[in-house]
mmCIF file as Biopython writes it, N, C-alpha, C and O atoms, coordinates in Angstrom:
data_model
#
loop_
_atom_site.group_PDB
_atom_site.id
_atom_site.type_symbol
_atom_site.label_atom_id
_atom_site.label_alt_id
_atom_site.label_comp_id
_atom_site.label_asym_id
_atom_site.label_entity_id
_atom_site.label_seq_id
_atom_site.pdbx_PDB_ins_code
_atom_site.Cartn_x
_atom_site.Cartn_y
_atom_site.Cartn_z
_atom_site.occupancy
_atom_site.B_iso_or_equiv
_atom_site.auth_seq_id
_atom_site.auth_asym_id
_atom_site.pdbx_PDB_model_num
ATOM 1   N N  . MET A ? 1  ? 0.823   -1.183  0.000   1.0 0.0 1  A 1 
ATOM 2   C CA . MET A ? 1  ? 0.000   0.000   0.000   1.0 0.0 1  A 1 
ATOM 3   C C  . MET A ? 1  ? 0.868   1.248   0.000   1.0 0.0 1  A 1 
ATOM 4   O O  . MET A ? 1  ? 0.561   2.211   -0.703  1.0 0.0 1  A 1 
ATOM 5   N N  . LEU A ? 2  ? 1.943   1.249   0.773   1.0 0.0 2  A 1 
ATOM 6   C CA . LEU A ? 2  ? 2.806   2.429   0.819   1.0 0.0 2  A 1 
ATOM 7   C C  . LEU A ? 2  ? 3.472   2.696   -0.528  1.0 0.0 2  A 1 
ATOM 8   O O  . LEU A ? 2  ? 3.621   3.851   -0.926  1.0 0.0 2  A 1 
ATOM 9   N N  . SER A ? 3  ? 3.873   1.641   -1.231  1.0 0.0 3  A 1 
ATOM 10  C CA . SER A ? 3  ? 4.483   1.850   -2.546  1.0 0.0 3  A 1 
ATOM 11  C C  . SER A ? 3  ? 3.454   2.417   -3.518  1.0 0.0 3  A 1 
ATOM 12  O O  . SER A ? 3  ? 3.788   3.239   -4.370  1.0 0.0 3  A 1 
ATOM 13  N N  . PHE A ? 4  ? 2.204   1.978   -3.389  1.0 0.0 4  A 1 
ATOM 14  C CA . PHE A ? 4  ? 1.129   2.512   -4.219  1.0 0.0 4  A 1 
ATOM 15  C C  . PHE A ? 4  ? 0.944   4.000   -3.955  1.0 0.0 4  A 1 
ATOM 16  O O  . PHE A ? 4  ? 0.855   4.789   -4.895  1.0 0.0 4  A 1 
ATOM 17  N N  . LEU A ? 5  ? 0.887   4.385   -2.693  1.0 0.0 5  A 1 
ATOM 18  C CA . LEU A ? 5  ? 0.696   5.796   -2.357  1.0 0.0 5  A 1 
ATOM 19  C C  . LEU A ? 5  ? 1.889   6.640   -2.766  1.0 0.0 5  A 1 
ATOM 20  O O  . LEU A ? 5  ? 1.713   7.789   -3.171  1.0 0.0 5  A 1 
ATOM 21  N N  . SER A ? 6  ? 3.097   6.103   -2.673  1.0 0.0 6  A 1 
ATOM 22  C CA . SER A ? 6  ? 4.268   6.872   -3.073  1.0 0.0 6  A 1 
ATOM 23  C C  . SER A ? 6  ? 4.272   7.146   -4.572  1.0 0.0 6  A 1 
ATOM 24  O O  . SER A ? 6  ? 4.792   8.174   -5.006  1.0 0.0 6  A 1 
ATOM 25  N N  . ARG A ? 7  ? 3.699   6.242   -5.372  1.0 0.0 7  A 1 
ATOM 26  C CA . ARG A ? 7  ? 3.607   6.481   -6.815  1.0 0.0 7  A 1 
ATOM 27  C C  . ARG A ? 7  ? 2.606   7.582   -7.141  1.0 0.0 7  A 1 
ATOM 28  O O  . ARG A ? 7  ? 2.680   8.190   -8.209  1.0 0.0 7  A 1 
ATOM 29  N N  . LEU A ? 8  ? 1.679   7.843   -6.238  1.0 0.0 8  A 1 
ATOM 30  C CA . LEU A ? 8  ? 0.646   8.847   -6.485  1.0 0.0 8  A 1 
ATOM 31  C C  . LEU A ? 8  ? 1.082   10.269  -6.140  1.0 0.0 8  A 1 
ATOM 32  O O  . LEU A ? 8  ? 0.384   11.219  -6.494  1.0 0.0 8  A 1 
ATOM 33  N N  . ARG A ? 9  ? 2.201   10.440  -5.468  1.0 0.0 9  A 1 
ATOM 34  C CA . ARG A ? 9  ? 2.545   11.760  -4.947  1.0 0.0 9  A 1 
ATOM 35  C C  . ARG A ? 9  ? 2.727   12.809  -6.034  1.0 0.0 9  A 1 
ATOM 36  O O  . ARG A ? 9  ? 2.560   13.999  -5.765  1.0 0.0 9  A 1 
ATOM 37  N N  . ASP A ? 10 ? 3.063   12.405  -7.246  1.0 0.0 10 A 1 
ATOM 38  C CA . ASP A ? 10 ? 3.256   13.374  -8.327  1.0 0.0 10 A 1 
ATOM 39  C C  . ASP A ? 10 ? 2.019   13.569  -9.183  1.0 0.0 10 A 1 
ATOM 40  O O  . ASP A ? 10 ? 2.060   14.333  -10.148 1.0 0.0 10 A 1 
ATOM 41  N N  . TYR A ? 11 ? 0.922   12.902  -8.861  1.0 0.0 11 A 1 
ATOM 42  C CA . TYR A ? 11 ? -0.299  13.022  -9.652  1.0 0.0 11 A 1 
ATOM 43  C C  . TYR A ? 11 ? -0.923  14.391  -9.409  1.0 0.0 11 A 1 
ATOM 44  O O  . TYR A ? 11 ? -1.075  14.806  -8.261  1.0 0.0 11 A 1 
ATOM 45  N N  . LYS A ? 12 ? -1.287  15.098  -10.487 1.0 0.0 12 A 1 
ATOM 46  C CA . LYS A ? 12 ? -1.814  16.437  -10.342 1.0 0.0 12 A 1 
ATOM 47  C C  . LYS A ? 12 ? -3.237  16.593  -10.880 1.0 0.0 12 A 1 
ATOM 48  O O  . LYS A ? 12 ? -3.823  17.666  -10.739 1.0 0.0 12 A 1 
ATOM 49  N N  . GLY A ? 13 ? -3.798  15.571  -11.482 1.0 0.0 13 A 1 
ATOM 50  C CA . GLY A ? 13 ? -5.119  15.684  -12.091 1.0 0.0 13 A 1 
ATOM 51  C C  . GLY A ? 13 ? -6.254  15.411  -11.126 1.0 0.0 13 A 1 
ATOM 52  O O  . GLY A ? 13 ? -6.042  14.943  -10.007 1.0 0.0 13 A 1 
ATOM 53  N N  . ILE A ? 14 ? -7.459  15.708  -11.575 1.0 0.0 14 A 1 
ATOM 54  C CA . ILE A ? 14 ? -8.670  15.397  -10.825 1.0 0.0 14 A 1 
ATOM 55  C C  . ILE A ? 14 ? -9.505  14.481  -11.697 1.0 0.0 14 A 1 
ATOM 56  O O  . ILE A ? 14 ? -9.735  14.784  -12.868 1.0 0.0 14 A 1 
ATOM 57  N N  . GLU A ? 15 ? -9.953  13.386  -11.158 1.0 0.0 15 A 1 
ATOM 58  C CA . GLU A ? 15 ? -10.713 12.392  -11.906 1.0 0.0 15 A 1 
ATOM 59  C C  . GLU A ? 15 ? -12.202 12.524  -11.611 1.0 0.0 15 A 1 
ATOM 60  O O  . GLU A ? 15 ? -12.585 12.956  -10.524 1.0 0.0 15 A 1 
ATOM 61  N N  . ASN A ? 16 ? -13.032 12.158  -12.563 1.0 0.0 16 A 1 
ATOM 62  C CA . ASN A ? 16 ? -14.479 12.142  -12.370 1.0 0.0 16 A 1 
ATOM 63  C C  . ASN A ? 16 ? -15.016 10.731  -12.179 1.0 0.0 16 A 1 
ATOM 64  O O  . ASN A ? 16 ? -16.222 10.557  -12.007 1.0 0.0 16 A 1 
ATOM 65  N N  . GLU A ? 17 ? -14.171 9.739   -12.204 1.0 0.0 17 A 1 
ATOM 66  C CA . GLU A ? 17 ? -14.563 8.347   -12.008 1.0 0.0 17 A 1 
ATOM 67  C C  . GLU A ? 17 ? -13.719 7.737   -10.899 1.0 0.0 17 A 1 
ATOM 68  O O  . GLU A ? 17 ? -12.540 8.064   -10.762 1.0 0.0 17 A 1 
ATOM 69  N N  . PRO A ? 18 ? -14.314 6.856   -10.109 1.0 0.0 18 A 1 
ATOM 70  C CA . PRO A ? 18 ? -13.515 6.163   -9.095  1.0 0.0 18 A 1 
ATOM 71  C C  . PRO A ? 18 ? -12.409 5.323   -9.746  1.0 0.0 18 A 1 
ATOM 72  O O  . PRO A ? 18 ? -12.592 4.781   -10.836 1.0 0.0 18 A 1 
ATOM 73  N N  . ARG A ? 19 ? -11.288 5.224   -9.082  1.0 0.0 19 A 1 
ATOM 74  C CA . ARG A ? 19 ? -10.179 4.399   -9.529  1.0 0.0 19 A 1 
ATOM 75  C C  . ARG A ? 19 ? -10.102 3.188   -8.601  1.0 0.0 19 A 1 
ATOM 76  O O  . ARG A ? 19 ? -10.769 3.146   -7.567  1.0 0.0 19 A 1 
ATOM 77  N N  . GLU A ? 20 ? -9.291  2.211   -8.974  1.0 0.0 20 A 1 
ATOM 78  C CA . GLU A ? 20 ? -9.232  0.954   -8.232  1.0 0.0 20 A 1 
ATOM 79  C C  . GLU A ? 20 ? -7.821  0.667   -7.748  1.0 0.0 20 A 1 
ATOM 80  O O  . GLU A ? 20 ? -6.850  0.836   -8.486  1.0 0.0 20 A 1 
ATOM 81  N N  . PHE A ? 21 ? -7.718  0.232   -6.498  1.0 0.0 21 A 1 
ATOM 82  C CA . PHE A ? 21 ? -6.488  -0.315  -5.945  1.0 0.0 21 A 1 
ATOM 83  C C  . PHE A ? 21 ? -6.789  -1.752  -5.570  1.0 0.0 21 A 1 
ATOM 84  O O  . PHE A ? 21 ? -7.787  -2.020  -4.901  1.0 0.0 21 A 1 
ATOM 85  N N  . GLN A ? 22 ? -5.938  -2.685  -5.992  1.0 0.0 22 A 1 
ATOM 86  C CA . GLN A ? 22 ? -6.174  -4.109  -5.745  1.0 0.0 22 A 1 
ATOM 87  C C  . GLN A ? 22 ? -4.991  -4.711  -5.006  1.0 0.0 22 A 1 
ATOM 88  O O  . GLN A ? 22 ? -3.835  -4.507  -5.378  1.0 0.0 22 A 1 
ATOM 89  N N  . CYS A ? 23 ? -5.296  -5.449  -3.965  1.0 0.0 23 A 1 
ATOM 90  C CA . CYS A ? 23 ? -4.285  -6.171  -3.199  1.0 0.0 23 A 1 
ATOM 91  C C  . CYS A ? 23 ? -4.858  -7.541  -2.859  1.0 0.0 23 A 1 
ATOM 92  O O  . CYS A ? 23 ? -5.736  -7.664  -2.005  1.0 0.0 23 A 1 
ATOM 93  N N  . LYS A ? 24 ? -4.355  -8.563  -3.533  1.0 0.0 24 A 1 
ATOM 94  C CA . LYS A ? 24 ? -4.855  -9.935  -3.418  1.0 0.0 24 A 1 
ATOM 95  C C  . LYS A ? 24 ? -6.341  -9.959  -3.728  1.0 0.0 24 A 1 
ATOM 96  O O  . LYS A ? 24 ? -6.720  -9.675  -4.864  1.0 0.0 24 A 1 
ATOM 97  N N  . LEU A ? 25 ? -7.206  -10.287 -2.767  1.0 0.0 25 A 1 
ATOM 98  C CA . LEU A ? 25 ? -8.644  -10.389 -3.020  1.0 0.0 25 A 1 
ATOM 99  C C  . LEU A ? 25 ? -9.412  -9.119  -2.655  1.0 0.0 25 A 1 
ATOM 100 O O  . LEU A ? 25 ? -10.622 -9.047  -2.868  1.0 0.0 25 A 1 
ATOM 101 N N  . THR A ? 26 ? -8.728  -8.128  -2.115  1.0 0.0 26 A 1 
ATOM 102 C CA . THR A ? 26 ? -9.389  -6.908  -1.670  1.0 0.0 26 A 1 
ATOM 103 C C  . THR A ? 26 ? -9.209  -5.809  -2.708  1.0 0.0 26 A 1 
ATOM 104 O O  . THR A ? 26 ? -8.118  -5.608  -3.240  1.0 0.0 26 A 1 
ATOM 105 N N  . ARG A ? 27 ? -10.296 -5.104  -2.984  1.0 0.0 27 A 1 
ATOM 106 C CA . ARG A ? 27 ? -10.240 -3.965  -3.910  1.0 0.0 27 A 1 
ATOM 107 C C  . ARG A ? 27 ? -10.803 -2.744  -3.208  1.0 0.0 27 A 1 
ATOM 108 O O  . ARG A ? 27 ? -11.796 -2.827  -2.485  1.0 0.0 27 A 1 
ATOM 109 N N  . LEU A ? 28 ? -10.160 -1.621  -3.430  1.0 0.0 28 A 1 
ATOM 110 C CA . LEU A ? 28 ? -10.570 -0.360  -2.854  1.0 0.0 28 A 1 
ATOM 111 C C  . LEU A ? 28 ? -10.841 0.605   -3.997  1.0 0.0 28 A 1 
ATOM 112 O O  . LEU A ? 28 ? -9.984  0.801   -4.858  1.0 0.0 28 A 1 
ATOM 113 N N  . LEU A ? 29 ? -12.018 1.206   -4.017  1.0 0.0 29 A 1 
ATOM 114 C CA . LEU A ? 29 ? -12.365 2.198   -5.029  1.0 0.0 29 A 1 
ATOM 115 C C  . LEU A ? 29 ? -12.204 3.576   -4.405  1.0 0.0 29 A 1 
ATOM 116 O O  . LEU A ? 29 ? -12.685 3.815   -3.298  1.0 0.0 29 A 1 
ATOM 117 N N  . TRP A ? 30 ? -11.538 4.476   -5.099  1.0 0.0 30 A 1 
ATOM 118 C CA . TRP A ? 30 ? -11.178 5.778   -4.560  1.0 0.0 30 A 1 
ATOM 119 C C  . TRP A ? 30 ? -11.123 6.808   -5.677  1.0 0.0 30 A 1 
ATOM 120 O O  . TRP A ? 30 ? -11.214 6.463   -6.855  1.0 0.0 30 A 1 
ATOM 121 N N  . PHE A ? 31 ? -10.972 8.082   -5.300  1.0 0.0 31 A 1 
ATOM 122 C CA . PHE A ? 31 ? -10.805 9.143   -6.292  1.0 0.0 31 A 1 
ATOM 123 C C  . PHE A ? 31 ? -9.933  10.247  -5.718  1.0 0.0 31 A 1 
ATOM 124 O O  . PHE A ? 31 ? -9.761  10.361  -4.504  1.0 0.0 31 A 1 
ATOM 125 N N  . PHE A ? 32 ? -9.388  11.056  -6.612  1.0 0.0 32 A 1 
ATOM 126 C CA . PHE A ? 32 ? -8.550  12.186  -6.237  1.0 0.0 32 A 1 
ATOM 127 C C  . PHE A ? 32 ? -9.381  13.441  -6.067  1.0 0.0 32 A 1 
ATOM 128 O O  . PHE A ? 32 ? -10.392 13.619  -6.747  1.0 0.0 32 A 1 
ATOM 129 N N  . MET A ? 33 ? -8.958  14.311  -5.163  1.0 0.0 33 A 1 
ATOM 130 C CA . MET A ? 33 ? -9.552  15.631  -5.016  1.0 0.0 33 A 1 
ATOM 131 C C  . MET A ? 33 ? -8.438  16.674  -4.975  1.0 0.0 33 A 1 
ATOM 132 O O  . MET A ? 33 ? -7.254  16.340  -4.922  1.0 0.0 33 A 1 
ATOM 133 N N  . LYS A ? 34 ? -8.837  17.927  -5.001  1.0 0.0 34 A 1 
ATOM 134 C CA . LYS A ? 34 ? -7.860  19.014  -4.935  1.0 0.0 34 A 1 
ATOM 135 C C  . LYS A ? 34 ? -7.021  18.880  -3.671  1.0 0.0 34 A 1 
ATOM 136 O O  . LYS A ? 34 ? -7.441  18.271  -2.688  1.0 0.0 34 A 1 
ATOM 137 N N  . GLY A ? 35 ? -5.846  19.454  -3.718  1.0 0.0 35 A 1 
ATOM 138 C CA . GLY A ? 35 ? -4.970  19.417  -2.558  1.0 0.0 35 A 1 
ATOM 139 C C  . GLY A ? 35 ? -4.333  18.065  -2.323  1.0 0.0 35 A 1 
ATOM 140 O O  . GLY A ? 35 ? -3.945  17.743  -1.200  1.0 0.0 35 A 1 
ATOM 141 N N  . ARG A ? 36 ? -4.222  17.263  -3.387  1.0 0.0 36 A 1 
ATOM 142 C CA . ARG A ? 36 ? -3.594  15.948  -3.314  1.0 0.0 36 A 1 
ATOM 143 C C  . ARG A ? 36 ? -4.285  15.043  -2.302  1.0 0.0 36 A 1 
ATOM 144 O O  . ARG A ? 36 ? -3.634  14.256  -1.614  1.0 0.0 36 A 1 
ATOM 145 N N  . ARG A ? 37 ? -5.588  15.158  -2.219  1.0 0.0 37 A 1 
ATOM 146 C CA . ARG A ? 37 ? -6.389  14.357  -1.304  1.0 0.0 37 A 1 
ATOM 147 C C  . ARG A ? 37 ? -6.908  13.114  -2.016  1.0 0.0 37 A 1 
ATOM 148 O O  . ARG A ? 37 ? -7.367  13.188  -3.156  1.0 0.0 37 A 1 
ATOM 149 N N  . ILE A ? 38 ? -6.834  11.982  -1.344  1.0 0.0 38 A 1 
ATOM 150 C CA . ILE A ? 38 ? -7.372  10.728  -1.860  1.0 0.0 38 A 1 
ATOM 151 C C  . ILE A ? 38 ? -8.540  10.331  -0.960  1.0 0.0 38 A 1 
ATOM 152 O O  . ILE A ? 38 ? -8.398  10.257  0.260   1.0 0.0 38 A 1 
ATOM 153 N N  . VAL A ? 39 ? -9.701  10.077  -1.578  1.0 0.0 39 A 1 
ATOM 154 C CA . VAL A ? 39 ? -10.902 9.722   -0.824  1.0 0.0 39 A 1 
ATOM 155 C C  . VAL A ? 39 ? -11.318 8.302   -1.203  1.0 0.0 39 A 1 
ATOM 156 O O  . VAL A ? 39 ? -11.652 8.039   -2.358  1.0 0.0 39 A 1 
ATOM 157 N N  . ALA A ? 40 ? -11.298 7.393   -0.234  1.0 0.0 40 A 1 
ATOM 158 C CA . ALA A ? 40 ? -11.753 6.016   -0.466  1.0 0.0 40 A 1 
ATOM 159 C C  . ALA A ? 40 ? -13.264 5.983   -0.305  1.0 0.0 40 A 1 
ATOM 160 O O  . ALA A ? 40 ? -13.794 6.465   0.696   1.0 0.0 40 A 1 
ATOM 161 N N  . VAL A ? 41 ? -13.962 5.415   -1.288  1.0 0.0 41 A 1 
ATOM 162 C CA . VAL A ? 41 ? -15.419 5.429   -1.253  1.0 0.0 41 A 1 
ATOM 163 C C  . VAL A ? 41 ? -16.064 4.050   -1.160  1.0 0.0 41 A 1 
ATOM 164 O O  . VAL A ? 41 ? -17.239 3.954   -0.807  1.0 0.0 41 A 1 
ATOM 165 N N  . HIS A ? 42 ? -15.330 2.979   -1.466  1.0 0.0 42 A 1 
ATOM 166 C CA . HIS A ? 42 ? -15.946 1.650   -1.426  1.0 0.0 42 A 1 
ATOM 167 C C  . HIS A ? 42 ? -14.859 0.583   -1.381  1.0 0.0 42 A 1 
ATOM 168 O O  . HIS A ? 42 ? -13.858 0.685   -2.090  1.0 0.0 42 A 1 
ATOM 169 N N  . GLY A ? 43 ? -15.049 -0.418  -0.566  1.0 0.0 43 A 1 
ATOM 170 C CA . GLY A ? 43 ? -14.114 -1.532  -0.496  1.0 0.0 43 A 1 
ATOM 171 C C  . GLY A ? 43 ? -14.862 -2.848  -0.664  1.0 0.0 43 A 1 
ATOM 172 O O  . GLY A ? 43 ? -15.968 -3.008  -0.150  1.0 0.0 43 A 1 
ATOM 173 N N  . ILE A ? 44 ? -14.257 -3.788  -1.385  1.0 0.0 44 A 1 
ATOM 174 C CA . ILE A ? 44 ? -14.899 -5.077  -1.625  1.0 0.0 44 A 1 
ATOM 175 C C  . ILE A ? 44 ? -13.858 -6.194  -1.606  1.0 0.0 44 A 1 
ATOM 176 O O  . ILE A ? 44 ? -12.662 -5.960  -1.773  1.0 0.0 44 A 1 
ATOM 177 N N  . ARG A ? 45 ? -14.347 -7.405  -1.400  1.0 0.0 45 A 1 
ATOM 178 C CA . ARG A ? 45 ? -13.518 -8.600  -1.580  1.0 0.0 45 A 1 
ATOM 179 C C  . ARG A ? 45 ? -14.033 -9.251  -2.844  1.0 0.0 45 A 1 
ATOM 180 O O  . ARG A ? 45 ? -15.219 -9.563  -2.953  1.0 0.0 45 A 1 
ATOM 181 N N  . ASN A ? 46 ? -13.145 -9.456  -3.795  1.0 0.0 46 A 1 
ATOM 182 C CA . ASN A ? 46 ? -13.571 -9.902  -5.111  1.0 0.0 46 A 1 
ATOM 183 C C  . ASN A ? 46 ? -12.562 -10.903 -5.666  1.0 0.0 46 A 1 
ATOM 184 O O  . ASN A ? 46 ? -11.366 -10.615 -5.713  1.0 0.0 46 A 1 
ATOM 185 N N  . LYS A ? 47 ? -13.031 -12.065 -6.084  1.0 0.0 47 A 1 
ATOM 186 C CA . LYS A ? 47 ? -12.154 -13.076 -6.669  1.0 0.0 47 A 1 
ATOM 187 C C  . LYS A ? 47 ? -12.081 -12.952 -8.190  1.0 0.0 47 A 1 
ATOM 188 O O  . LYS A ? 47 ? -11.149 -13.469 -8.806  1.0 0.0 47 A 1 
ATOM 189 N N  . GLY A ? 48 ? -13.046 -12.277 -8.799  1.0 0.0 48 A 1 
ATOM 190 C CA . GLY A ? 48 ? -13.080 -12.149 -10.254 1.0 0.0 48 A 1 
ATOM 191 C C  . GLY A ? 48 ? -12.171 -11.038 -10.756 1.0 0.0 48 A 1 
ATOM 192 O O  . GLY A ? 48 ? -11.548 -10.321 -9.973  1.0 0.0 48 A 1 
ATOM 193 N N  . GLN A ? 49 ? -12.107 -10.911 -12.073 1.0 0.0 49 A 1 
ATOM 194 C CA . GLN A ? 49 ? -11.260 -9.881  -12.671 1.0 0.0 49 A 1 
ATOM 195 C C  . GLN A ? 49 ? -11.981 -8.558  -12.857 1.0 0.0 49 A 1 
ATOM 196 O O  . GLN A ? 49 ? -11.339 -7.521  -13.029 1.0 0.0 49 A 1 
ATOM 197 N N  . THR A ? 50 ? -13.308 -8.581  -12.824 1.0 0.0 50 A 1 
ATOM 198 C CA . THR A ? 50 ? -14.062 -7.346  -13.005 1.0 0.0 50 A 1 
ATOM 199 C C  . THR A ? 50 ? -14.799 -6.992  -11.720 1.0 0.0 50 A 1 
ATOM 200 O O  . THR A ? 50 ? -15.057 -7.844  -10.870 1.0 0.0 50 A 1 
ATOM 201 N N  . ILE A ? 51 ? -15.123 -5.726  -11.609 1.0 0.0 51 A 1 
ATOM 202 C CA . ILE A ? 51 ? -15.878 -5.241  -10.458 1.0 0.0 51 A 1 
ATOM 203 C C  . ILE A ? 51 ? -17.351 -5.223  -10.848 1.0 0.0 51 A 1 
ATOM 204 O O  . ILE A ? 51 ? -17.703 -4.756  -11.931 1.0 0.0 51 A 1 
ATOM 205 N N  . ALA A ? 52 ? -18.201 -5.723  -9.980  1.0 0.0 52 A 1 
ATOM 206 C CA . ALA A ? 52 ? -19.639 -5.758  -10.261 1.0 0.0 52 A 1 
ATOM 207 C C  . ALA A ? 52 ? -20.182 -4.344  -10.453 1.0 0.0 52 A 1 
ATOM 208 O O  . ALA A ? 52 ? -19.726 -3.401  -9.807  1.0 0.0 52 A 1 
ATOM 209 N N  . LEU A ? 53 ? -21.145 -4.211  -11.333 1.0 0.0 53 A 1 
ATOM 210 C CA . LEU A ? 53 ? -21.750 -2.927  -11.635 1.0 0.0 53 A 1 
ATOM 211 C C  . LEU A ? 53 ? -22.352 -2.285  -10.387 1.0 0.0 53 A 1 
ATOM 212 O O  . LEU A ? 53 ? -22.279 -1.067  -10.225 1.0 0.0 53 A 1 
ATOM 213 N N  . ARG A ? 54 ? -22.939 -3.082  -9.511  1.0 0.0 54 A 1 
ATOM 214 C CA . ARG A ? 54 ? -23.531 -2.516  -8.286  1.0 0.0 54 A 1 
ATOM 215 C C  . ARG A ? 54 ? -22.459 -1.883  -7.397  1.0 0.0 54 A 1 
ATOM 216 O O  . ARG A ? 54 ? -22.721 -0.888  -6.722  1.0 0.0 54 A 1 
ATOM 217 N N  . ASP A ? 55 ? -21.248 -2.459  -7.396  1.0 0.0 55 A 1 
ATOM 218 C CA . ASP A ? 55 ? -20.157 -1.877  -6.607  1.0 0.0 55 A 1 
ATOM 219 C C  . ASP A ? 55 ? -19.660 -0.581  -7.233  1.0 0.0 55 A 1 
ATOM 220 O O  . ASP A ? 55 ? -19.371 0.378   -6.518  1.0 0.0 55 A 1 
ATOM 221 N N  . LEU A ? 56 ? -19.558 -0.541  -8.547  1.0 0.0 56 A 1 
ATOM 222 C CA . LEU A ? 56 ? -19.170 0.704   -9.228  1.0 0.0 56 A 1 
ATOM 223 C C  . LEU A ? 56 ? -20.220 1.787   -9.010  1.0 0.0 56 A 1 
ATOM 224 O O  . LEU A ? 56 ? -19.879 2.946   -8.772  1.0 0.0 56 A 1 
ATOM 225 N N  . ASP A ? 57 ? -21.490 1.418   -9.091  1.0 0.0 57 A 1 
ATOM 226 C CA . ASP A ? 57 ? -22.562 2.385   -8.856  1.0 0.0 57 A 1 
ATOM 227 C C  . ASP A ? 57 ? -22.516 2.927   -7.432  1.0 0.0 57 A 1 
ATOM 228 O O  . ASP A ? 57 ? -22.717 4.121   -7.214  1.0 0.0 57 A 1 
ATOM 229 N N  . ALA A ? 58 ? -22.253 2.053   -6.465  1.0 0.0 58 A 1 
ATOM 230 C CA . ALA A ? 58 ? -22.154 2.485   -5.068  1.0 0.0 58 A 1 
ATOM 231 C C  . ALA A ? 58 ? -20.995 3.464   -4.900  1.0 0.0 58 A 1 
ATOM 232 O O  . ALA A ? 58 ? -21.134 4.470   -4.205  1.0 0.0 58 A 1 
ATOM 233 N N  . ALA A ? 59 ? -19.858 3.182   -5.525  1.0 0.0 59 A 1 
ATOM 234 C CA . ALA A ? 59 ? -18.697 4.074   -5.441  1.0 0.0 59 A 1 
ATOM 235 C C  . ALA A ? 59 ? -18.995 5.425   -6.090  1.0 0.0 59 A 1 
ATOM 236 O O  . ALA A ? 59 ? -18.632 6.468   -5.546  1.0 0.0 59 A 1 
ATOM 237 N N  . ARG A ? 60 ? -19.651 5.411   -7.245  1.0 0.0 60 A 1 
ATOM 238 C CA . ARG A ? 60 ? -19.993 6.667   -7.927  1.0 0.0 60 A 1 
ATOM 239 C C  . ARG A ? 60 ? -20.961 7.501   -7.091  1.0 0.0 60 A 1 
ATOM 240 O O  . ARG A ? 60 ? -20.808 8.718   -6.986  1.0 0.0 60 A 1 
ATOM 241 N N  . GLU A ? 61 ? -21.945 6.850   -6.505  1.0 0.0 61 A 1 
ATOM 242 C CA . GLU A ? 61 ? -22.921 7.566   -5.677  1.0 0.0 61 A 1 
ATOM 243 C C  . GLU A ? 61 ? -22.255 8.183   -4.452  1.0 0.0 61 A 1 
ATOM 244 O O  . GLU A ? 61 ? -22.533 9.330   -4.103  1.0 0.0 61 A 1 
ATOM 245 N N  . ARG A ? 62 ? -21.381 7.429   -3.803  1.0 0.0 62 A 1 
ATOM 246 C CA . ARG A ? 62 ? -20.669 7.956   -2.635  1.0 0.0 62 A 1 
ATOM 247 C C  . ARG A ? 62 ? -19.726 9.092   -3.028  1.0 0.0 62 A 1 
ATOM 248 O O  . ARG A ? 62 ? -19.557 10.049  -2.272  1.0 0.0 62 A 1 
ATOM 249 N N  . MET A ? 63 ? -19.117 8.988   -4.199  1.0 0.0 63 A 1 
ATOM 250 C CA . MET A ? 63 ? -18.245 10.049  -4.684  1.0 0.0 63 A 1 
ATOM 251 C C  . MET A ? 63 ? -19.057 11.329  -4.920  1.0 0.0 63 A 1 
ATOM 252 O O  . MET A ? 63 ? -18.643 12.411  -4.504  1.0 0.0 63 A 1 
ATOM 253 N N  . ARG A ? 64 ? -20.213 11.206  -5.589  1.0 0.0 64 A 1 
ATOM 254 C CA . ARG A ? 64 ? -21.075 12.376  -5.820  1.0 0.0 64 A 1 
ATOM 255 C C  . ARG A ? 64 ? -21.552 12.978  -4.500  1.0 0.0 64 A 1 
ATOM 256 O O  . ARG A ? 64 ? -21.577 14.198  -4.335  1.0 0.0 64 A 1 
ATOM 257 N N  . ASP A ? 65 ? -21.930 12.109  -3.564  1.0 0.0 65 A 1 
ATOM 258 C CA . ASP A ? 65 ? -22.378 12.584  -2.256  1.0 0.0 65 A 1 
ATOM 259 C C  . ASP A ? 65 ? -21.266 13.350  -1.549  1.0 0.0 65 A 1 
ATOM 260 O O  . ASP A ? 65 ? -21.509 14.417  -0.986  1.0 0.0 65 A 1 
ATOM 261 N N  . TRP A ? 66 ? -20.073 12.822  -1.576  1.0 0.0 66 A 1 
ATOM 262 C CA . TRP A ? 66 ? -18.939 13.478  -0.922  1.0 0.0 66 A 1 
ATOM 263 C C  . TRP A ? 66 ? -18.667 14.839  -1.562  1.0 0.0 66 A 1 
ATOM 264 O O  . TRP A ? 66 ? -18.453 15.830  -0.864  1.0 0.0 66 A 1 
ATOM 265 N N  . GLN A ? 67 ? -18.677 14.878  -2.902  1.0 0.0 67 A 1 
ATOM 266 C CA . GLN A ? 67 ? -18.424 16.125  -3.610  1.0 0.0 67 A 1 
ATOM 267 C C  . GLN A ? 67 ? -19.501 17.167  -3.315  1.0 0.0 67 A 1 
ATOM 268 O O  . GLN A ? 67 ? -19.190 18.348  -3.159  1.0 0.0 67 A 1 
ATOM 269 N N  . GLU A ? 68 ? -20.751 16.747  -3.239  1.0 0.0 68 A 1 
ATOM 270 C CA . GLU A ? 68 ? -21.841 17.681  -2.916  1.0 0.0 68 A 1 
ATOM 271 C C  . GLU A ? 68 ? -21.691 18.241  -1.509  1.0 0.0 68 A 1 
ATOM 272 O O  . GLU A ? 68 ? -21.894 19.434  -1.282  1.0 0.0 68 A 1 
ATOM 273 N N  . ARG A ? 69 ? -21.336 17.380  -0.573  1.0 0.0 69 A 1 
ATOM 274 C CA . ARG A ? 69 ? -21.169 17.852  0.806   1.0 0.0 69 A 1 
ATOM 275 C C  . ARG A ? 69 ? -19.986 18.798  0.948   1.0 0.0 69 A 1 
ATOM 276 O O  . ARG A ? 69 ? -19.999 19.683  1.804   1.0 0.0 69 A 1 
ATOM 277 N N  . MET A ? 70 ? -18.975 18.623  0.124   1.0 0.0 70 A 1 
ATOM 278 C CA . MET A ? 70 ? -17.808 19.501  0.150   1.0 0.0 70 A 1 
ATOM 279 C C  . MET A ? 70 ? -17.972 20.691  -0.800  1.0 0.0 70 A 1 
ATOM 280 O O  . MET A ? 70 ? -17.085 21.538  -0.905  1.0 0.0 70 A 1 
ATOM 281 N N  . LYS A ? 71 ? -19.107 20.745  -1.486  1.0 0.0 71 A 1 
ATOM 282 C CA . LYS A ? 71 ? -19.453 21.842  -2.410  1.0 0.0 71 A 1 
ATOM 283 C C  . LYS A ? 71 ? -18.403 22.038  -3.494  1.0 0.0 71 A 1 
ATOM 284 O O  . LYS A ? 71 ? -17.871 23.133  -3.680  1.0 0.0 71 A 1 
ATOM 285 N N  . LEU A ? 72 ? -18.114 20.941  -4.211  1.0 0.0 72 A 1 
ATOM 286 C CA . LEU A ? 72 ? -17.109 20.997  -5.277  1.0 0.0 72 A 1 
ATOM 287 C C  . LEU A ? 72 ? -17.762 21.031  -6.632  1.0 0.0 72 A 1 
ATOM 288 O O  . LEU A ? 72 ? -17.070 21.079  -7.649  1.0 0.0 72 A 1 
#
C-alpha cells in the first residue's frame, strides 16, 4: 500500500470516475480531489477480474455525495 501511495505523490489531475487499488482479493475504489487528497469510497472482496456494476454504482454515488457535501 505504501508503494502505491508513493507512486501517487506526483499526480496532479482530478478524476471524475472512481479508480481501483487491488491487493490480493481486496479492492478499494477511490478518487482524487484538490490538494492531493485521496478519498476512499468503497471496499470489496472480489475473486473475479471485473468489479460488479452494483459496486461501481455504489462508489460513484458515494463520490457524488462526498463532492456535494464539500461543495465541489
